[in-house]
C-alpha positions as CSV (number, residue, x, y, z in Angstrom):
1,M,43.5,-10.0,13.5
2,K,46.0,-11.9,11.4
3,I,48.6,-9.3,10.4
4,L,51.4,-9.6,7.8
5,F,54.0,-7.1,8.9
6,I,56.6,-6.4,6.2
7,V,59.8,-4.5,7.2
8,P,63.1,-3.9,5.3
9,N,65.2,-4.8,8.4
10,P,64.5,-7.0,11.5
11,P,62.8,-5.1,14.3
12,S,65.1,-4.7,17.4
13,L,65.8,-2.4,20.3
14,V,67.5,-0.1,17.7
15,R,64.6,-0.2,15.2
16,V,62.2,0.7,17.9
17,R,59.0,1.5,15.9
18,P,58.3,-1.9,14.3
19,Y,59.8,-3.7,17.3
20,N,57.3,-2.2,19.7
21,L,54.4,-2.2,17.4
22,I,54.6,-5.9,16.8
23,R,55.2,-6.6,20.5
24,Y,52.2,-4.7,21.6
25,L,50.0,-6.0,18.8
26,A,50.9,-9.5,19.8
27,A,50.2,-8.7,23.5
28,R,46.8,-7.6,22.5
29,G,46.0,-11.0,21.0
30,H,46.8,-10.4,17.3
31,E,48.6,-13.0,15.2
32,I,51.8,-11.5,13.6
33,T,53.7,-12.9,10.6
34,L,56.8,-10.9,10.1
35,A,58.5,-10.6,6.7
36,T,62.0,-9.1,6.6
37,L,65.5,-9.1,5.2
38,W,68.8,-9.6,7.0
39,S,72.3,-8.5,6.0
40,S,74.6,-9.3,8.9
41,A,75.1,-11.8,11.8
42,E,73.7,-9.2,14.2
43,E,70.5,-8.9,12.2
44,W,70.1,-12.7,12.0
45,Q,70.4,-12.8,15.8
46,D,67.6,-10.2,16.0
47,I,65.5,-12.6,13.9
48,E,66.3,-15.5,16.2
49,R,65.3,-13.4,19.2
50,L,62.0,-12.6,17.5
51,Q,61.4,-16.3,16.7
52,A,62.2,-17.2,20.3
53,A,59.6,-14.7,21.5
54,G,57.0,-16.5,19.4
55,F,56.9,-14.5,16.2
56,R,56.6,-16.3,12.9
57,V,59.3,-14.8,10.6
58,L,59.7,-15.0,6.8
59,A,63.3,-14.0,6.3
60,A,65.5,-13.6,3.2
61,P,69.2,-12.6,3.1
62,L,70.2,-9.4,1.4
63,G,73.9,-9.5,0.5
64,K,76.2,-6.7,-0.7
65,K,76.2,-7.9,-4.3
66,Q,72.4,-7.9,-4.4
67,I,72.4,-4.4,-2.9
68,L,74.8,-3.1,-5.5
69,W,72.7,-4.7,-8.3
70,N,69.6,-3.0,-6.8
71,L,71.3,0.4,-6.8
72,L,72.5,0.0,-10.3
73,E,69.1,-1.0,-11.5
74,A,67.6,2.0,-9.7
75,A,70.1,4.3,-11.4
76,I,69.1,2.9,-14.8
77,T,65.3,3.0,-14.3
78,G,65.2,6.3,-12.5
79,K,63.7,5.0,-9.3
80,P,65.0,6.4,-6.0
81,L,67.8,4.4,-4.5
82,Q,65.9,4.1,-1.2
83,A,63.0,2.5,-3.0
84,S,65.1,-0.1,-4.7
85,Y,67.8,-0.8,-2.0
86,C,66.0,-3.8,-0.5
87,A,64.8,-5.6,-3.6
88,S,64.8,-9.4,-3.1
89,A,63.4,-12.1,-5.3
90,E,63.6,-14.5,-2.4
91,L,61.4,-12.4,-0.2
92,R,58.9,-11.9,-3.0
93,H,58.8,-15.6,-3.4
94,L,58.1,-16.1,0.4
95,L,55.4,-13.5,0.3
96,T,53.8,-15.2,-2.7
97,Q,53.8,-18.6,-1.0
98,N,52.1,-17.1,2.1
99,L,49.5,-15.2,0.1
100,N,48.5,-17.9,-2.3
101,G,45.4,-18.5,-0.2
102,C,44.1,-15.2,-1.5
103,K,41.6,-16.8,-3.9
104,P,37.8,-16.3,-4.1
105,G,36.0,-18.4,-1.6
106,R,39.0,-19.4,0.5
107,H,39.8,-18.3,4.0
108,K,41.9,-15.2,4.2
109,P,45.5,-15.9,5.2
110,F,45.7,-12.3,6.7
111,D,43.2,-9.6,7.6
112,I,45.6,-6.8,6.9
113,I,49.1,-6.2,5.5
114,H,51.4,-3.6,7.1
115,V,54.4,-2.4,5.1
116,E,57.1,-0.1,6.6
117,H,59.3,2.6,5.1
118,L,60.1,3.7,1.6
119,R,62.5,0.8,1.4
120,G,59.7,-1.6,2.0
121,A,57.1,0.0,-0.2
122,Q,58.0,-2.1,-3.2
123,Y,56.7,-5.2,-1.3
124,G,53.5,-3.4,-0.5
125,L,53.0,-2.8,-4.3
126,F,54.0,-6.4,-5.0
127,V,51.4,-8.1,-2.7
128,Q,48.5,-5.9,-3.7
129,A,47.4,-8.0,-6.7
130,L,47.3,-11.1,-4.4
131,A,45.7,-9.3,-1.5
132,A,43.0,-7.6,-3.7
133,R,41.4,-10.9,-4.5
134,Q,40.2,-11.2,-0.9
135,A,39.8,-7.5,-0.1
136,I,42.8,-7.4,2.2
137,P,43.9,-3.8,2.8
138,V,47.6,-2.8,2.5
139,V,48.8,-0.1,4.9
140,W,52.0,1.8,4.2
141,D,53.8,3.2,7.2
142,S,56.1,5.7,5.5
143,V,57.4,6.6,8.9
144,D,59.1,9.8,7.6
145,C,58.8,11.8,4.5
146,I,62.2,11.1,2.9
147,S,61.9,13.9,0.4
148,H,61.4,16.4,3.2
149,L,64.6,15.0,4.9
150,F,66.6,15.1,1.6
151,E,65.5,18.7,1.0
152,Q,67.0,19.8,4.3
153,A,70.1,17.5,4.0
154,A,71.0,19.0,0.6
155,A,71.5,22.4,2.2
156,R,72.7,21.6,5.8
157,S,74.4,18.3,6.1
158,R,78.0,18.3,7.3
159,S,78.6,15.1,5.3
160,Q,79.7,16.0,1.8
161,V,78.5,12.6,0.6
162,G,75.2,13.2,2.3
163,R,74.7,16.5,0.6
164,I,75.5,15.2,-2.8
165,M,73.3,12.1,-2.5
166,A,70.4,14.2,-1.2
167,R,70.6,16.6,-4.1
168,L,70.8,13.7,-6.6
169,E,67.9,11.8,-5.1
170,L,65.6,14.7,-4.2
171,G,63.6,15.1,-7.4
172,R,63.0,11.4,-8.1
173,T,62.2,10.7,-4.4
174,Q,59.6,13.5,-4.4
175,R,57.9,12.1,-7.5
176,Y,57.9,8.6,-6.2
177,E,56.7,9.3,-2.7
178,G,53.9,11.4,-4.1
179,W,52.9,8.6,-6.5
180,L,53.0,6.0,-3.7
181,T,50.4,7.7,-1.6
182,H,47.8,6.8,-4.2
183,H,48.6,3.1,-4.2
184,F,47.8,2.1,-0.6
185,D,44.6,1.8,1.5
186,Q,46.1,3.8,4.4
187,V,49.3,5.9,4.7
188,L,51.0,6.5,8.1
189,V,53.7,9.0,9.2
190,T,55.2,9.8,12.6
191,S,54.6,13.5,12.7
192,A,52.3,16.3,11.5
193,V,55.3,17.9,9.7
194,D,55.8,14.7,7.7
195,Q,52.0,14.4,7.1
196,E,52.0,17.9,5.6
197,A,55.0,17.2,3.4
198,L,53.8,13.9,2.1
199,S,50.3,15.1,1.5
200,A,51.7,18.0,-0.5
201,L,53.7,15.6,-2.7
202,S,50.7,13.5,-3.4
203,N,48.9,16.3,-5.1
204,G,49.1,15.9,-8.9
205,N,50.8,12.5,-8.6
206,G,49.2,9.3,-9.9
207,N,47.2,9.5,-13.1
208,G,45.0,7.6,-15.5
209,K,44.0,4.1,-14.5
210,E,46.7,3.9,-11.9
211,R,45.2,6.8,-9.9
212,R,43.1,5.9,-6.9
213,E,41.1,8.1,-4.6
214,K,43.8,9.6,-2.3
215,P,43.8,7.7,1.0
216,P,44.3,9.7,4.3
217,V,47.8,10.4,5.5
218,T,47.5,9.8,9.2
219,V,49.9,10.6,12.1
220,L,50.9,7.6,14.2
221,P,53.6,8.9,16.5
222,N,56.4,6.9,18.0
223,G,56.4,5.8,21.6
224,V,58.9,4.9,24.2
225,D,59.2,1.8,26.3
226,L,58.4,3.2,29.7
227,D,59.4,0.0,31.5
228,Y,62.8,-0.1,29.8
229,F,63.7,3.6,29.9
230,T,63.3,4.6,33.5
231,P,64.9,7.2,35.8
232,Q,67.5,6.0,38.2
233,V,67.3,6.5,41.9
234,N,70.9,7.6,42.4
235,G,72.1,11.1,41.6
236,R,73.4,12.2,38.2
237,D,76.9,13.2,37.2
238,P,77.5,16.9,38.0
239,G,78.7,18.0,34.6
240,T,77.9,15.7,31.7
241,I,76.1,16.7,28.5
242,L,74.9,13.8,26.4
243,L,74.1,13.6,22.7
244,S,72.9,10.1,21.5
245,G,72.1,8.7,18.2
246,K,73.5,6.7,15.3
247,M,76.5,8.8,14.1
248,S,76.6,7.4,10.6
249,Y,73.2,9.2,10.0
250,H,74.1,12.6,8.5
251,A,71.6,14.6,10.6
252,N,73.1,13.2,13.8
253,L,76.6,13.8,12.6
254,T,75.8,17.4,11.8
255,A,74.4,17.8,15.3
256,A,77.5,16.4,16.8
257,F,79.8,18.8,15.1
258,Y,77.5,21.6,16.0
259,L,77.6,20.6,19.6
260,I,81.4,20.3,20.0
261,E,82.4,23.2,17.7
262,E,79.8,25.9,18.4
263,I,78.1,25.2,21.7
264,M,80.6,23.5,24.0
265,P,83.4,26.1,23.8
266,A,81.2,28.6,25.6
267,I,80.2,26.0,28.2
268,W,83.9,25.2,28.8
269,Q,84.7,28.8,29.4
270,R,82.4,28.7,32.5
271,Y,82.7,25.0,33.4
272,P,86.0,23.7,32.0
273,R,85.5,20.2,33.3
274,T,82.2,19.6,31.7
275,Q,82.2,16.4,29.6
276,A,80.4,16.2,26.2
277,V,79.6,12.6,25.6
278,I,78.5,11.5,22.1
279,A,77.0,8.0,22.4
280,G,76.1,6.3,19.2
281,K,77.0,3.6,16.6
282,D,79.4,4.1,13.7
283,P,81.1,7.5,14.4
284,P,83.0,8.5,11.3
285,P,86.8,9.2,11.4
286,A,86.2,12.9,10.9
287,L,84.2,13.1,14.1
288,Q,86.7,11.0,16.0
289,K,89.6,13.1,14.8
290,A,87.8,16.3,15.8
291,A,87.2,14.9,19.3
292,E,90.9,14.0,19.7
293,T,91.8,17.7,19.9
294,L,89.2,18.3,22.7
295,P,90.1,16.6,26.0
296,N,86.5,16.8,27.4
297,V,84.8,15.1,24.5
298,Q,84.1,11.3,24.6
299,I,83.0,9.4,21.5
300,T,81.7,6.1,22.7
301,G,80.8,4.3,19.4
302,T,78.4,1.4,19.9
303,V,77.3,0.9,23.5
304,P,75.6,-2.3,24.7
305,D,73.0,-0.3,26.7
306,L,72.3,3.4,26.3
307,R,70.3,3.7,29.5
308,P,73.2,4.2,31.9
309,Y,74.4,7.1,29.8
310,L,71.0,8.7,29.8
311,Q,70.4,8.1,33.5
312,N,73.8,9.5,34.6
313,A,73.9,12.6,32.3
314,T,73.3,16.0,33.8
315,V,71.6,17.1,30.6
316,A,70.6,15.4,27.3
317,V,71.0,17.7,24.3
318,S,69.5,17.4,20.8
319,P,70.9,20.2,18.6
320,I,69.3,18.8,15.5
321,L,69.5,21.3,12.7
322,Y,67.3,19.3,10.3
323,G,65.4,16.0,10.2
324,A,62.1,14.2,9.8
325,G,59.8,12.3,12.0
326,I,60.1,11.9,15.7
327,Q,63.5,12.0,17.4
328,N,63.5,8.9,19.5
329,K,66.5,10.1,21.4
330,V,64.4,12.9,22.9
331,L,61.7,10.6,24.0
332,E,64.2,8.2,25.6
333,A,66.0,10.9,27.5
334,M,62.7,12.3,28.8
335,A,61.6,8.8,29.8
336,C,64.8,8.4,31.8
337,G,64.0,11.7,33.6
338,T,67.0,13.4,32.0
339,P,66.6,17.2,31.7
340,T,66.5,17.8,27.9
341,V,67.5,20.8,25.8
342,A,66.5,20.5,22.1
343,S,66.2,22.5,18.9
344,A,62.8,23.3,17.4
345,Q,63.6,20.8,14.6
346,A,64.2,18.0,17.2
347,V,60.8,18.4,18.8
348,A,58.7,19.6,15.9
349,A,56.7,16.3,16.1
350,L,56.0,16.6,19.9
351,S,53.5,18.6,21.9
352,A,55.9,19.0,24.8
353,Q,55.8,22.4,26.5
354,D,58.9,24.6,26.6
355,G,59.9,25.2,30.2
356,K,57.7,22.4,31.6
357,H,58.7,19.2,29.8
358,L,62.0,20.4,28.2
359,L,63.9,23.5,27.2
360,L,63.7,24.7,23.6
361,A,66.7,26.4,22.0
362,H,66.2,28.4,18.9
363,N,69.8,29.2,18.1
364,T,73.4,28.7,19.4
365,E,73.0,31.3,22.1
366,G,69.8,29.6,23.3
367,F,71.6,26.3,23.7
368,I,74.4,27.9,25.6
369,H,72.1,29.8,27.9
370,H,69.9,26.8,28.8
371,L,72.9,24.5,29.3
372,L,74.7,26.9,31.6
373,H,71.5,27.4,33.6
374,L,70.9,23.7,34.1
375,L,74.5,22.9,35.0
376,A,74.1,25.5,37.8
377,D,70.6,24.9,39.0
378,R,69.7,21.5,40.6
379,G,66.1,22.7,41.1
380,S,65.6,23.2,37.4
381,Q,67.1,19.9,36.7
382,Q,64.6,18.2,39.0
383,S,61.7,20.1,37.6
384,L,62.4,19.1,34.0
385,S,63.2,15.5,35.1
386,V,59.7,15.1,36.5
387,G,58.0,17.1,33.8
388,G,59.7,15.2,30.9
389,R,58.8,11.8,32.4
390,A,55.2,12.8,32.9
391,Y,54.9,14.0,29.3
392,V,56.0,10.7,27.7
393,E,53.9,8.7,30.1
394,E,50.8,10.7,29.0
395,F,51.4,11.0,25.2
396,H,54.0,8.4,24.1
397,S,53.2,5.0,25.7
398,W,53.3,2.2,23.1
399,D,50.1,0.8,24.5
400,R,48.2,4.0,23.6
401,I,49.8,4.2,20.1
402,T,49.1,0.5,19.4
403,S,45.5,1.1,20.3
404,K,45.3,3.8,17.7
405,L,46.9,1.5,15.1
406,E,44.2,-1.1,15.8
407,E,41.6,1.5,15.1
408,L,43.3,2.5,11.8
409,Y,43.5,-1.2,10.8
410,C,39.7,-1.6,11.5
411,Q,38.9,1.5,9.5
412,S,41.0,0.2,6.5
413,I,39.3,-3.2,6.7
414,E,35.9,-1.6,6.8
415,R,36.6,0.6,3.9
416,K,37.9,-2.3,1.9
417,I,34.9,-4.5,2.3
418,S,32.3,-1.8,2.0
419,P,30.6,-1.5,-1.4
């Protein structure tokens, strides 16, 4: 298949879902044209790496002035900020140039168009008129239900800005996400929770001539690179509890404060030398300041390679109080054979079994109990290490997930060309 893959940001080791989907699709013989935006030297380097790997890339810059204009326009029109954030006339022009072959009687430039995230949905809407001339289906990978995330953040985020923005954006995002589900040939999400939330929003949205028969909302989970994230042969640190994730993301920040303020004090009473390591990009000053008063908390900021932290930690912890989609941090820890303790919210998208693949904590006391147990019991550490790795190998290999995506593409193409 010839696939036009539109993403709001360049795929990379950080943006694992599109990065691995395009890699595995290409490995299976498909021809990928990537359309994306870039806003920094780092993102331009990501594009150069993709080009060096053989991908054809249509790239347009997205500067701060353009972003501010996009947000102002969204505020005026009533669109969600997320939906307007990545608007670019230059990228629309590049897409038009590459879809101009979509005329009756001409060879199709693409067999299918894949658009990712709420930020990229506008480009899926933009290309539809051109794509429809040659019956090219457009698939929207919503990834997460952003409305579901905002609903939780409005009540539970430790970031005041995050709470305010979630409350302001919730209503318009709910309406827009529900409306979007009627405008694509296939809609994807990463979890059953997001599937249920997005399907509920779609009911009653889209009307008149704009309303289509509602397409299926299908779960396509995230995977983990099992060759990249691997257990190490050497032993682990005797007393290190690791939380990983981008710390500018409000759900991760809330989890970090929860760990160091409510969970770790009880751990330190029993094991005072235990280190809490918070590894992730862009930790805000408030988190850094809180850590300064606690001698056994390490805030790493950006790390060049997360694997040594996962491979050396005694336990990986994911005390996520709210969120959406699949927590990649949990899959990566399990792939590295790191014993994992997680909240129900962190593993809502997984079929992992409590006690076999990881340990599930339903409250603060549960986290404390499980962490104290694992710090003291090497046998339980080893059992969860083996079980966690076995789980991701069986259910979350990218090869398996890409195979399912191929099937969904074929179904969308067949539905599009059927009378």
